[in-house]
PyMOL Python script that loads the backbone (N, CA, C, O; Angstrom):
from pymol import cmd

cmd.read_pdbstr("""\
ATOM      1  N   MET A   1      32.726 -12.231  35.475  1.00  0.00           N
ATOM      2  CA  MET A   1      32.175 -11.042  34.868  1.00  0.00           C
ATOM      3  C   MET A   1      32.089 -10.766  33.489  1.00  0.00           C
ATOM      4  O   MET A   1      31.169 -10.126  32.981  1.00  0.00           O
ATOM      5  N   HIS A   2      33.044 -11.246  32.886  1.00  0.00           N
ATOM      6  CA  HIS A   2      33.196 -11.136  31.301  1.00  0.00           C
ATOM      7  C   HIS A   2      32.177 -12.028  30.694  1.00  0.00           C
ATOM      8  O   HIS A   2      31.621 -11.670  29.655  1.00  0.00           O
ATOM      9  N   ARG A   3      31.871 -13.217  31.283  1.00  0.00           N
ATOM     10  CA  ARG A   3      30.884 -14.151  30.732  1.00  0.00           C
ATOM     11  C   ARG A   3      29.260 -13.417  30.812  1.00  0.00           C
ATOM     12  O   ARG A   3      28.417 -13.502  29.919  1.00  0.00           O
ATOM     13  N   ILE A   4      29.114 -12.757  32.008  1.00  0.00           N
ATOM     14  CA  ILE A   4      28.022 -11.989  32.170  1.00  0.00           C
ATOM     15  C   ILE A   4      27.791 -11.035  31.200  1.00  0.00           C
ATOM     16  O   ILE A   4      26.724 -11.000  30.589  1.00  0.00           O
ATOM     17  N   ALA A   5      28.726 -10.228  30.995  1.00  0.00           N
ATOM     18  CA  ALA A   5      28.646  -8.981  29.966  1.00  0.00           C
ATOM     19  C   ALA A   5      28.434  -9.453  28.650  1.00  0.00           C
ATOM     20  O   ALA A   5      27.653  -8.868  27.899  1.00  0.00           O
ATOM     21  N   LEU A   6      29.134 -10.578  28.264  1.00  0.00           N
ATOM     22  CA  LEU A   6      29.077 -11.261  26.831  1.00  0.00           C
ATOM     23  C   LEU A   6      27.581 -11.763  26.686  1.00  0.00           C
ATOM     24  O   LEU A   6      26.974 -11.604  25.627  1.00  0.00           O
ATOM     25  N   SER A   7      27.017 -12.367  27.775  1.00  0.00           N
ATOM     26  CA  SER A   7      25.710 -13.033  27.687  1.00  0.00           C
ATOM     27  C   SER A   7      24.684 -11.937  27.491  1.00  0.00           C
ATOM     28  O   SER A   7      23.776 -12.052  26.668  1.00  0.00           O
ATOM     29  N   LEU A   8      24.851 -10.818  28.300  1.00  0.00           N
ATOM     30  CA  LEU A   8      23.804  -9.736  28.066  1.00  0.00           C
ATOM     31  C   LEU A   8      24.080  -9.070  26.680  1.00  0.00           C
ATOM     32  O   LEU A   8      23.124  -8.578  26.080  1.00  0.00           O
ATOM     33  N   LEU A   9      25.276  -9.028  26.162  1.00  0.00           N
ATOM     34  CA  LEU A   9      25.429  -8.360  24.824  1.00  0.00           C
ATOM     35  C   LEU A   9      24.993  -9.425  23.629  1.00  0.00           C
ATOM     36  O   LEU A   9      24.603  -8.995  22.544  1.00  0.00           O
ATOM     37  N   THR A  10      25.066 -10.520  23.843  1.00  0.00           N
ATOM     38  CA  THR A  10      24.480 -11.611  22.975  1.00  0.00           C
ATOM     39  C   THR A  10      22.927 -11.596  23.030  1.00  0.00           C
ATOM     40  O   THR A  10      22.264 -11.787  22.011  1.00  0.00           O
ATOM     41  N   ALA A  11      22.354 -11.360  24.264  1.00  0.00           N
ATOM     42  CA  ALA A  11      20.805 -11.489  24.297  1.00  0.00           C
ATOM     43  C   ALA A  11      20.308  -9.961  23.721  1.00  0.00           C
ATOM     44  O   ALA A  11      19.241  -9.822  23.123  1.00  0.00           O
ATOM     45  N   GLY A  12      21.048  -9.076  23.937  1.00  0.00           N
ATOM     46  CA  GLY A  12      20.727  -7.706  23.341  1.00  0.00           C
ATOM     47  C   GLY A  12      20.658  -7.815  21.871  1.00  0.00           C
ATOM     48  O   GLY A  12      19.649  -7.409  21.294  1.00  0.00           O
ATOM     49  N   LEU A  13      21.576  -8.292  21.259  1.00  0.00           N
ATOM     50  CA  LEU A  13      21.738  -8.459  19.882  1.00  0.00           C
ATOM     51  C   LEU A  13      20.799  -9.397  19.198  1.00  0.00           C
ATOM     52  O   LEU A  13      20.437  -9.225  18.034  1.00  0.00           O
ATOM     53  N   MET A  14      20.371 -10.504  20.031  1.00  0.00           N
ATOM     54  CA  MET A  14      19.414 -11.161  19.392  1.00  0.00           C
ATOM     55  C   MET A  14      17.909 -10.481  19.454  1.00  0.00           C
ATOM     56  O   MET A  14      17.138 -10.610  18.503  1.00  0.00           O
ATOM     57  N   VAL A  15      17.635  -9.923  20.360  1.00  0.00           N
ATOM     58  CA  VAL A  15      16.440  -9.005  20.445  1.00  0.00           C
ATOM     59  C   VAL A  15      16.523  -7.981  19.288  1.00  0.00           C
ATOM     60  O   VAL A  15      15.538  -7.846  18.563  1.00  0.00           O
ATOM     61  N   ALA A  16      17.627  -7.261  19.076  1.00  0.00           N
ATOM     62  CA  ALA A  16      17.682  -6.392  17.841  1.00  0.00           C
ATOM     63  C   ALA A  16      17.447  -6.858  16.584  1.00  0.00           C
ATOM     64  O   ALA A  16      16.693  -6.375  15.739  1.00  0.00           O
ATOM     65  N   ALA A  17      18.265  -8.006  16.497  1.00  0.00           N
ATOM     66  CA  ALA A  17      18.114  -8.778  15.218  1.00  0.00           C
ATOM     67  C   ALA A  17      16.696  -9.269  14.862  1.00  0.00           C
ATOM     68  O   ALA A  17      16.242  -9.315  13.719  1.00  0.00           O
ATOM     69  N   ALA A  18      16.073  -9.622  15.964  1.00  0.00           N
ATOM     70  CA  ALA A  18      14.527 -10.236  15.882  1.00  0.00           C
ATOM     71  C   ALA A  18      13.817  -9.070  15.383  1.00  0.00           C
ATOM     72  O   ALA A  18      13.168  -9.231  14.349  1.00  0.00           O
ATOM     73  N   GLY A  19      13.826  -7.904  15.944  1.00  0.00           N
ATOM     74  CA  GLY A  19      13.082  -6.791  15.520  1.00  0.00           C
ATOM     75  C   GLY A  19      13.476  -6.469  14.026  1.00  0.00           C
ATOM     76  O   GLY A  19      12.576  -6.307  13.202  1.00  0.00           O
ATOM     77  N   ALA A  20      14.669  -6.383  13.698  1.00  0.00           N
ATOM     78  CA  ALA A  20      15.118  -6.082  12.337  1.00  0.00           C
ATOM     79  C   ALA A  20      14.720  -6.949  11.190  1.00  0.00           C
ATOM     80  O   ALA A  20      14.743  -6.537  10.031  1.00  0.00           O
ATOM     81  N   THR A  21      14.311  -8.296  11.564  1.00  0.00           N
ATOM     82  CA  THR A  21      13.796  -9.129  10.637  1.00  0.00           C
ATOM     83  C   THR A  21      12.512  -9.220  10.376  1.00  0.00           C
ATOM     84  O   THR A  21      12.045  -9.739   9.363  1.00  0.00           O
ATOM     85  N   ALA A  22      11.776  -8.632  11.435  1.00  0.00           N
ATOM     86  CA  ALA A  22      10.140  -8.615  11.267  1.00  0.00           C
ATOM     87  C   ALA A  22       9.784  -7.768  10.164  1.00  0.00           C
ATOM     88  O   ALA A  22      10.376  -6.711   9.943  1.00  0.00           O
ATOM     89  N   ASN A  23       8.715  -8.252   9.378  1.00  0.00           N
ATOM     90  CA  ASN A  23       8.211  -7.550   8.225  1.00  0.00           C
ATOM     91  C   ASN A  23       7.625  -6.223   8.844  1.00  0.00           C
ATOM     92  O   ASN A  23       6.780  -6.193   9.739  1.00  0.00           O
ATOM     93  N   PRO A  24       8.276  -4.991   8.153  1.00  0.00           N
ATOM     94  CA  PRO A  24       7.438  -3.756   8.591  1.00  0.00           C
ATOM     95  C   PRO A  24       6.310  -3.632   7.746  1.00  0.00           C
ATOM     96  O   PRO A  24       6.247  -4.328   6.732  1.00  0.00           O
ATOM     97  N   THR A  25       5.401  -2.823   8.039  1.00  0.00           N
ATOM     98  CA  THR A  25       4.067  -2.451   7.251  1.00  0.00           C
ATOM     99  C   THR A  25       4.529  -1.585   6.188  1.00  0.00           C
ATOM    100  O   THR A  25       5.498  -0.839   6.330  1.00  0.00           O
ATOM    101  N   VAL A  26       3.848  -1.672   5.121  1.00  0.00           N
ATOM    102  CA  VAL A  26       4.001  -1.068   3.847  1.00  0.00           C
ATOM    103  C   VAL A  26       2.676  -0.292   3.277  1.00  0.00           C
ATOM    104  O   VAL A  26       1.654  -0.873   2.910  1.00  0.00           O
ATOM    105  N   ASN A  27       2.853   0.972   3.268  1.00  0.00           N
ATOM    106  CA  ASN A  27       1.586   1.622   2.943  1.00  0.00           C
ATOM    107  C   ASN A  27       1.399   1.772   1.510  1.00  0.00           C
ATOM    108  O   ASN A  27       2.050   2.579   0.845  1.00  0.00           O
ATOM    109  N   VAL A  28       0.468   0.959   1.006  1.00  0.00           N
ATOM    110  CA  VAL A  28       0.504   0.795  -0.458  1.00  0.00           C
ATOM    111  C   VAL A  28       0.173   2.062  -1.406  1.00  0.00           C
ATOM    112  O   VAL A  28       0.443   2.129  -2.606  1.00  0.00           O
ATOM    113  N   ASN A  29      -0.435   3.005  -0.665  1.00  0.00           N
ATOM    114  CA  ASN A  29      -0.771   4.146  -1.191  1.00  0.00           C
ATOM    115  C   ASN A  29       0.452   5.163  -1.538  1.00  0.00           C
ATOM    116  O   ASN A  29       0.383   6.069  -2.367  1.00  0.00           O
ATOM    117  N   GLU A  30       1.599   4.834  -0.734  1.00  0.00           N
ATOM    118  CA  GLU A  30       2.925   5.607  -0.987  1.00  0.00           C
ATOM    119  C   GLU A  30       4.122   4.929  -1.106  1.00  0.00           C
ATOM    120  O   GLU A  30       5.188   5.533  -1.220  1.00  0.00           O
ATOM    121  N   ALA A  31       4.029   3.601  -1.086  1.00  0.00           N
ATOM    122  CA  ALA A  31       5.220   2.725  -1.458  1.00  0.00           C
ATOM    123  C   ALA A  31       5.690   2.841  -2.950  1.00  0.00           C
ATOM    124  O   ALA A  31       4.881   2.800  -3.877  1.00  0.00           O
ATOM    125  N   ASP A  32       6.929   2.975  -3.118  1.00  0.00           N
ATOM    126  CA  ASP A  32       7.622   2.839  -4.457  1.00  0.00           C
ATOM    127  C   ASP A  32       7.662   1.360  -4.853  1.00  0.00           C
ATOM    128  O   ASP A  32       7.255   0.484  -4.090  1.00  0.00           O
ATOM    129  N   PHE A  33       8.172   1.103  -6.085  1.00  0.00           N
ATOM    130  CA  PHE A  33       8.242  -0.072  -6.783  1.00  0.00           C
ATOM    131  C   PHE A  33       9.163  -1.069  -6.045  1.00  0.00           C
ATOM    132  O   PHE A  33       8.839  -2.255  -5.985  1.00  0.00           O
ATOM    133  N   ASP A  34      10.335  -0.602  -5.467  1.00  0.00           N
ATOM    134  CA  ASP A  34      11.051  -1.571  -4.714  1.00  0.00           C
ATOM    135  C   ASP A  34      10.614  -1.800  -3.308  1.00  0.00           C
ATOM    136  O   ASP A  34      10.988  -2.837  -2.759  1.00  0.00           O
ATOM    137  N   GLU A  35       9.740  -0.812  -2.554  1.00  0.00           N
ATOM    138  CA  GLU A  35       9.141  -1.073  -1.384  1.00  0.00           C
ATOM    139  C   GLU A  35       8.103  -2.167  -1.358  1.00  0.00           C
ATOM    140  O   GLU A  35       8.012  -3.014  -0.470  1.00  0.00           O
ATOM    141  N   LEU A  36       7.254  -2.056  -2.523  1.00  0.00           N
ATOM    142  CA  LEU A  36       6.159  -3.011  -2.730  1.00  0.00           C
ATOM    143  C   LEU A  36       6.575  -4.559  -2.975  1.00  0.00           C
ATOM    144  O   LEU A  36       5.924  -5.543  -2.623  1.00  0.00           O
ATOM    145  N   GLN A  37       7.879  -4.538  -3.697  1.00  0.00           N
ATOM    146  CA  GLN A  37       8.344  -5.792  -3.800  1.00  0.00           C
ATOM    147  C   GLN A  37       8.820  -6.592  -2.585  1.00  0.00           C
ATOM    148  O   GLN A  37       9.097  -7.791  -2.630  1.00  0.00           O
ATOM    149  N   THR A  38       8.891  -5.799  -1.465  1.00  0.00           N
ATOM    150  CA  THR A  38       9.254  -6.523  -0.169  1.00  0.00           C
ATOM    151  C   THR A  38       8.117  -7.297   0.406  1.00  0.00           C
ATOM    152  O   THR A  38       8.357  -8.112   1.297  1.00  0.00           O
ATOM    153  N   LEU A  39       6.836  -7.106  -0.045  1.00  0.00           N
ATOM    154  CA  LEU A  39       5.695  -7.801   0.169  1.00  0.00           C
ATOM    155  C   LEU A  39       5.657  -9.234  -0.143  1.00  0.00           C
ATOM    156  O   LEU A  39       6.065  -9.594  -1.247  1.00  0.00           O
ATOM    157  N   THR A  40       5.213 -10.100   0.704  1.00  0.00           N
ATOM    158  CA  THR A  40       5.126 -11.480   0.273  1.00  0.00           C
ATOM    159  C   THR A  40       4.022 -11.717  -0.959  1.00  0.00           C
ATOM    160  O   THR A  40       2.852 -11.339  -0.906  1.00  0.00           O
ATOM    161  N   GLY A  41       4.632 -12.415  -2.067  1.00  0.00           N
ATOM    162  CA  GLY A  41       3.748 -12.517  -3.124  1.00  0.00           C
ATOM    163  C   GLY A  41       3.887 -11.478  -4.224  1.00  0.00           C
ATOM    164  O   GLY A  41       3.245 -11.647  -5.261  1.00  0.00           O
ATOM    165  N   VAL A  42       4.673 -10.416  -4.083  1.00  0.00           N
ATOM    166  CA  VAL A  42       4.789  -9.199  -4.944  1.00  0.00           C
ATOM    167  C   VAL A  42       5.988  -9.274  -5.553  1.00  0.00           C
ATOM    168  O   VAL A  42       7.005  -9.211  -4.862  1.00  0.00           O
ATOM    169  N   GLY A  43       6.065  -9.421  -6.938  1.00  0.00           N
ATOM    170  CA  GLY A  43       7.288  -9.266  -7.673  1.00  0.00           C
ATOM    171  C   GLY A  43       7.204  -8.066  -8.468  1.00  0.00           C
ATOM    172  O   GLY A  43       6.354  -7.226  -8.173  1.00  0.00           O
ATOM    173  N   PRO A  44       8.080  -7.864  -9.560  1.00  0.00           N
ATOM    174  CA  PRO A  44       8.322  -6.670 -10.374  1.00  0.00           C
ATOM    175  C   PRO A  44       6.719  -6.363 -10.985  1.00  0.00           C
ATOM    176  O   PRO A  44       6.103  -5.300 -10.907  1.00  0.00           O
ATOM    177  N   ALA A  45       6.297  -7.565 -11.570  1.00  0.00           N
ATOM    178  CA  ALA A  45       5.060  -7.175 -12.408  1.00  0.00           C
ATOM    179  C   ALA A  45       3.884  -6.789 -11.501  1.00  0.00           C
ATOM    180  O   ALA A  45       3.168  -5.854 -11.860  1.00  0.00           O
ATOM    181  N   THR A  46       3.628  -7.434 -10.352  1.00  0.00           N
ATOM    182  CA  THR A  46       2.643  -7.032  -9.438  1.00  0.00           C
ATOM    183  C   THR A  46       2.824  -5.735  -8.885  1.00  0.00           C
ATOM    184  O   THR A  46       1.874  -4.960  -8.775  1.00  0.00           O
ATOM    185  N   ALA A  47       4.058  -5.427  -8.506  1.00  0.00           N
ATOM    186  CA  ALA A  47       4.471  -4.020  -8.072  1.00  0.00           C
ATOM    187  C   ALA A  47       4.101  -2.861  -8.887  1.00  0.00           C
ATOM    188  O   ALA A  47       3.666  -1.796  -8.450  1.00  0.00           O
ATOM    189  N   GLU A  48       4.330  -3.189 -10.199  1.00  0.00           N
ATOM    190  CA  GLU A  48       3.967  -2.231 -11.252  1.00  0.00           C
ATOM    191  C   GLU A  48       2.449  -2.045 -11.399  1.00  0.00           C
ATOM    192  O   GLU A  48       1.928  -0.948 -11.602  1.00  0.00           O
ATOM    193  N   ALA A  49       1.725  -3.300 -11.270  1.00  0.00           N
ATOM    194  CA  ALA A  49       0.360  -3.274 -11.345  1.00  0.00           C
ATOM    195  C   ALA A  49      -0.206  -2.459 -10.156  1.00  0.00           C
ATOM    196  O   ALA A  49      -1.181  -1.741 -10.380  1.00  0.00           O
ATOM    197  N   ILE A  50       0.338  -2.511  -8.871  1.00  0.00           N
ATOM    198  CA  ILE A  50      -0.284  -1.828  -7.942  1.00  0.00           C
ATOM    199  C   ILE A  50      -0.066  -0.344  -8.227  1.00  0.00           C
ATOM    200  O   ILE A  50      -0.985   0.440  -7.989  1.00  0.00           O
ATOM    201  N   ILE A  51       1.157   0.112  -8.748  1.00  0.00           N
ATOM    202  CA  ILE A  51       1.379   1.606  -8.901  1.00  0.00           C
ATOM    203  C   ILE A  51       0.505   2.058  -9.993  1.00  0.00           C
ATOM    204  O   ILE A  51      -0.032   3.160  -9.883  1.00  0.00           O
ATOM    205  N   GLU A  52       0.280   1.262 -11.138  1.00  0.00           N
ATOM    206  CA  GLU A  52      -0.726   1.443 -12.117  1.00  0.00           C
ATOM    207  C   GLU A  52      -2.165   1.618 -11.653  1.00  0.00           C
ATOM    208  O   GLU A  52      -2.840   2.570 -12.045  1.00  0.00           O
ATOM    209  N   ALA A  53      -2.620   0.715 -10.834  1.00  0.00           N
ATOM    210  CA  ALA A  53      -3.987   0.825 -10.345  1.00  0.00           C
ATOM    211  C   ALA A  53      -4.194   1.974  -9.449  1.00  0.00           C
ATOM    212  O   ALA A  53      -5.252   2.603  -9.465  1.00  0.00           O
ATOM    213  N   ARG A  54      -3.176   2.279  -8.638  1.00  0.00           N
ATOM    214  CA  ARG A  54      -3.136   3.478  -7.803  1.00  0.00           C
ATOM    215  C   ARG A  54      -3.129   4.781  -8.638  1.00  0.00           C
ATOM    216  O   ARG A  54      -3.730   5.793  -8.279  1.00  0.00           O
ATOM    217  N   THR A  55      -2.489   4.694  -9.648  1.00  0.00           N
ATOM    218  CA  THR A  55      -2.464   5.986 -10.291  1.00  0.00           C
ATOM    219  C   THR A  55      -3.658   6.258 -11.257  1.00  0.00           C
ATOM    220  O   THR A  55      -4.061   7.404 -11.457  1.00  0.00           O
ATOM    221  N   GLN A  56      -4.226   5.127 -11.865  1.00  0.00           N
ATOM    222  CA  GLN A  56      -5.612   5.226 -12.597  1.00  0.00           C
ATOM    223  C   GLN A  56      -6.788   5.208 -11.858  1.00  0.00           C
ATOM    224  O   GLN A  56      -7.765   5.786 -12.334  1.00  0.00           O
ATOM    225  N   LEU A  57      -6.884   4.600 -10.683  1.00  0.00           N
ATOM    226  CA  LEU A  57      -8.034   4.490  -9.868  1.00  0.00           C
ATOM    227  C   LEU A  57      -8.080   5.313  -8.664  1.00  0.00           C
ATOM    228  O   LEU A  57      -9.133   5.472  -8.045  1.00  0.00           O
ATOM    229  N   GLY A  58      -6.975   5.842  -8.313  1.00  0.00           N
ATOM    230  CA  GLY A  58      -6.882   6.587  -7.064  1.00  0.00           C
ATOM    231  C   GLY A  58      -6.524   5.573  -5.851  1.00  0.00           C
ATOM    232  O   GLY A  58      -6.473   4.345  -5.919  1.00  0.00           O
ATOM    233  N   GLU A  59      -6.311   6.320  -4.829  1.00  0.00           N
ATOM    234  CA  GLU A  59      -5.668   5.627  -3.575  1.00  0.00           C
ATOM    235  C   GLU A  59      -6.576   4.459  -3.253  1.00  0.00           C
ATOM    236  O   GLU A  59      -7.756   4.465  -3.601  1.00  0.00           O
ATOM    237  N   PHE A  60      -6.009   3.430  -2.569  1.00  0.00           N
ATOM    238  CA  PHE A  60      -6.780   2.376  -1.954  1.00  0.00           C
ATOM    239  C   PHE A  60      -7.432   2.862  -0.891  1.00  0.00           C
ATOM    240  O   PHE A  60      -6.830   3.708  -0.230  1.00  0.00           O
ATOM    241  N   GLN A  61      -8.661   2.501  -0.506  1.00  0.00           N
ATOM    242  CA  GLN A  61      -9.481   2.822   0.606  1.00  0.00           C
ATOM    243  C   GLN A  61      -9.266   1.953   1.579  1.00  0.00           C
ATOM    244  O   GLN A  61      -9.171   2.347   2.741  1.00  0.00           O
ATOM    245  N   SER A  62      -9.151   0.584   1.236  1.00  0.00           N
ATOM    246  CA  SER A  62      -9.039  -0.656   2.180  1.00  0.00           C
ATOM    247  C   SER A  62      -8.005  -1.606   1.585  1.00  0.00           C
ATOM    248  O   SER A  62      -7.674  -1.548   0.400  1.00  0.00           O
ATOM    249  N   ILE A  63      -7.571  -2.370   2.346  1.00  0.00           N
ATOM    250  CA  ILE A  63      -6.582  -3.483   2.081  1.00  0.00           C
ATOM    251  C   ILE A  63      -7.429  -4.412   1.123  1.00  0.00           C
ATOM    252  O   ILE A  63      -6.772  -4.837   0.173  1.00  0.00           O
ATOM    253  N   ASP A  64      -8.688  -4.798   1.171  1.00  0.00           N
ATOM    254  CA  ASP A  64      -9.391  -5.563   0.183  1.00  0.00           C
ATOM    255  C   ASP A  64      -9.437  -5.222  -1.159  1.00  0.00           C
ATOM    256  O   ASP A  64      -9.728  -5.971  -2.091  1.00  0.00           O
ATOM    257  N   GLU A  65      -9.056  -3.748  -1.219  1.00  0.00           N
ATOM    258  CA  GLU A  65      -9.254  -3.196  -2.606  1.00  0.00           C
ATOM    259  C   GLU A  65      -8.007  -3.811  -3.453  1.00  0.00           C
ATOM    260  O   GLU A  65      -8.062  -3.831  -4.682  1.00  0.00           O
ATOM    261  N   LEU A  66      -7.118  -4.205  -2.892  1.00  0.00           N
ATOM    262  CA  LEU A  66      -5.906  -4.671  -3.556  1.00  0.00           C
ATOM    263  C   LEU A  66      -6.373  -5.730  -4.379  1.00  0.00           C
ATOM    264  O   LEU A  66      -5.678  -5.931  -5.375  1.00  0.00           O
ATOM    265  N   THR A  67      -7.300  -6.414  -4.239  1.00  0.00           N
ATOM    266  CA  THR A  67      -7.821  -7.704  -5.332  1.00  0.00           C
ATOM    267  C   THR A  67      -8.111  -7.110  -6.624  1.00  0.00           C
ATOM    268  O   THR A  67      -8.067  -7.803  -7.640  1.00  0.00           O
ATOM    269  N   ARG A  68      -8.456  -5.653  -6.665  1.00  0.00           N
ATOM    270  CA  ARG A  68      -8.626  -5.176  -8.048  1.00  0.00           C
ATOM    271  C   ARG A  68      -7.240  -5.002  -8.866  1.00  0.00           C
ATOM    272  O   ARG A  68      -7.239  -4.539 -10.007  1.00  0.00           O
ATOM    273  N   VAL A  69      -6.242  -5.343  -8.301  1.00  0.00           N
ATOM    274  CA  VAL A  69      -4.911  -5.322  -8.986  1.00  0.00           C
ATOM    275  C   VAL A  69      -4.716  -6.758  -9.721  1.00  0.00           C
ATOM    276  O   VAL A  69      -4.731  -7.825  -9.108  1.00  0.00           O
ATOM    277  N   ASN A  70      -4.544  -6.641 -11.013  1.00  0.00           N
ATOM    278  CA  ASN A  70      -4.038  -7.906 -11.651  1.00  0.00           C
ATOM    279  C   ASN A  70      -2.967  -8.492 -10.968  1.00  0.00           C
ATOM    280  O   ASN A  70      -1.973  -7.797 -10.757  1.00  0.00           O
ATOM    281  N   GLY A  71      -3.005  -9.839 -10.527  1.00  0.00           N
ATOM    282  CA  GLY A  71      -1.891 -10.580  -9.951  1.00  0.00           C
ATOM    283  C   GLY A  71      -2.168 -10.664  -8.441  1.00  0.00           C
ATOM    284  O   GLY A  71      -1.446 -11.440  -7.815  1.00  0.00           O
ATOM    285  N   ILE A  72      -3.162  -9.939  -7.721  1.00  0.00           N
ATOM    286  CA  ILE A  72      -3.427 -10.131  -6.325  1.00  0.00           C
ATOM    287  C   ILE A  72      -4.823 -10.708  -6.430  1.00  0.00           C
ATOM    288  O   ILE A  72      -5.812 -10.091  -6.827  1.00  0.00           O
ATOM    289  N   GLY A  73      -4.780 -11.966  -6.026  1.00  0.00           N
ATOM    290  CA  GLY A  73      -6.278 -12.809  -5.561  1.00  0.00           C
ATOM    291  C   GLY A  73      -6.271 -12.876  -3.977  1.00  0.00           C
ATOM    292  O   GLY A  73      -5.443 -12.382  -3.212  1.00  0.00           O
ATOM    293  N   GLU A  74      -7.385 -13.599  -3.686  1.00  0.00           N
ATOM    294  CA  GLU A  74      -7.687 -13.682  -2.227  1.00  0.00           C
ATOM    295  C   GLU A  74      -6.388 -14.241  -1.509  1.00  0.00           C
ATOM    296  O   GLU A  74      -5.961 -13.807  -0.439  1.00  0.00           O
ATOM    297  N   ALA A  75      -5.834 -15.243  -2.235  1.00  0.00           N
ATOM    298  CA  ALA A  75      -4.751 -16.051  -1.371  1.00  0.00           C
ATOM    299  C   ALA A  75      -3.598 -15.104  -1.108  1.00  0.00           C
ATOM    300  O   ALA A  75      -3.072 -15.046   0.004  1.00  0.00           O
ATOM    301  N   THR A  76      -3.184 -14.318  -2.193  1.00  0.00           N
ATOM    302  CA  THR A  76      -1.980 -13.479  -2.113  1.00  0.00           C
ATOM    303  C   THR A  76      -2.285 -12.371  -1.045  1.00  0.00           C
ATOM    304  O   THR A  76      -1.424 -11.953  -0.272  1.00  0.00           O
ATOM    305  N   LEU A  77      -3.510 -11.957  -1.066  1.00  0.00           N
ATOM    306  CA  LEU A  77      -3.975 -10.943   0.052  1.00  0.00           C
ATOM    307  C   LEU A  77      -3.822 -11.359   1.182  1.00  0.00           C
ATOM    308  O   LEU A  77      -3.145 -10.722   1.990  1.00  0.00           O
ATOM    309  N   GLU A  78      -4.468 -12.621   1.521  1.00  0.00           N
ATOM    310  CA  GLU A  78      -4.246 -13.237   2.957  1.00  0.00           C
ATOM    311  C   GLU A  78      -2.866 -13.282   3.203  1.00  0.00           C
ATOM    312  O   GLU A  78      -2.529 -12.735   4.253  1.00  0.00           O
ATOM    313  N   ARG A  79      -2.014 -13.760   2.556  1.00  0.00           N
ATOM    314  CA  ARG A  79      -0.563 -13.928   2.655  1.00  0.00           C
ATOM    315  C   ARG A  79       0.090 -12.661   3.118  1.00  0.00           C
ATOM    316  O   ARG A  79       0.960 -12.741   3.986  1.00  0.00           O
ATOM    317  N   MET A  80      -0.289 -11.366   2.562  1.00  0.00           N
ATOM    318  CA  MET A  80       0.403 -10.177   2.740  1.00  0.00           C
ATOM    319  C   MET A  80      -0.383  -9.179   3.515  1.00  0.00           C
ATOM    320  O   MET A  80       0.008  -8.013   3.584  1.00  0.00           O
ATOM    321  N   GLN A  81      -1.450  -9.572   4.089  1.00  0.00           N
ATOM    322  CA  GLN A  81      -2.382  -8.638   4.863  1.00  0.00           C
ATOM    323  C   GLN A  81      -1.590  -8.120   6.100  1.00  0.00           C
ATOM    324  O   GLN A  81      -1.640  -6.897   6.231  1.00  0.00           O
ATOM    325  N   ASP A  82      -0.998  -8.678   6.869  1.00  0.00           N
ATOM    326  CA  ASP A  82      -0.182  -8.321   8.080  1.00  0.00           C
ATOM    327  C   ASP A  82       0.813  -7.253   7.696  1.00  0.00           C
ATOM    328  O   ASP A  82       1.137  -6.391   8.513  1.00  0.00           O
ATOM    329  N   GLN A  83       1.326  -7.289   6.424  1.00  0.00           N
ATOM    330  CA  GLN A  83       2.383  -6.460   6.007  1.00  0.00           C
ATOM    331  C   GLN A  83       2.156  -5.188   5.271  1.00  0.00           C
ATOM    332  O   GLN A  83       3.050  -4.439   4.879  1.00  0.00           O
ATOM    333  N   VAL A  84       0.647  -4.983   5.093  1.00  0.00           N
ATOM    334  CA  VAL A  84       0.243  -3.916   4.362  1.00  0.00           C
ATOM    335  C   VAL A  84      -0.716  -2.820   5.198  1.00  0.00           C
ATOM    336  O   VAL A  84      -1.570  -3.228   5.986  1.00  0.00           O
ATOM    337  N   ILE A  85      -0.529  -1.611   4.990  1.00  0.00           N
ATOM    338  CA  ILE A  85      -1.543  -0.783   5.514  1.00  0.00           C
ATOM    339  C   ILE A  85      -1.902   0.220   4.398  1.00  0.00           C
ATOM    340  O   ILE A  85      -1.267   0.406   3.360  1.00  0.00           O
ATOM    341  N   VAL A  86      -3.138   0.889   4.835  1.00  0.00           N
ATOM    342  CA  VAL A  86      -3.706   1.799   3.670  1.00  0.00           C
ATOM    343  C   VAL A  86      -3.935   3.106   4.542  1.00  0.00           C
ATOM    344  O   VAL A  86      -4.651   3.129   5.543  1.00  0.00           O
ATOM    345  N   GLU A  87      -3.227   4.204   4.026  1.00  0.00           N
ATOM    346  CA  GLU A  87      -3.248   5.440   4.763  1.00  0.00           C
ATOM    347  C   GLU A  87      -3.462   6.559   3.799  1.00  0.00           C
ATOM    348  O   GLU A  87      -3.516   7.721   4.203  1.00  0.00           O
TER     349      GLU A  87
END
""", "prot")
cmd.dss("prot")
cmd.show_as("cartoon", "prot")
cmd.util.cbc("prot")
cmd.orient("prot")
């Protein structure tokens, strides 16, 4: 009986951990400096550049517009596209 309960508990924890480690989406029009750095390929300089572009040029209308940010090219955009939303 205890082995079954332990097995079920272990399975539940594994499912919960898998969900917790999945990359959540980040709305680049609202994300702060720290949140932007959770994106693949975005460090402090690029996070600052995203915020600066958003402030000076207005909100991003599409994910593709991120290429207007210094430090984000096509390759970086491709790596992060599943992690980014624009709302």
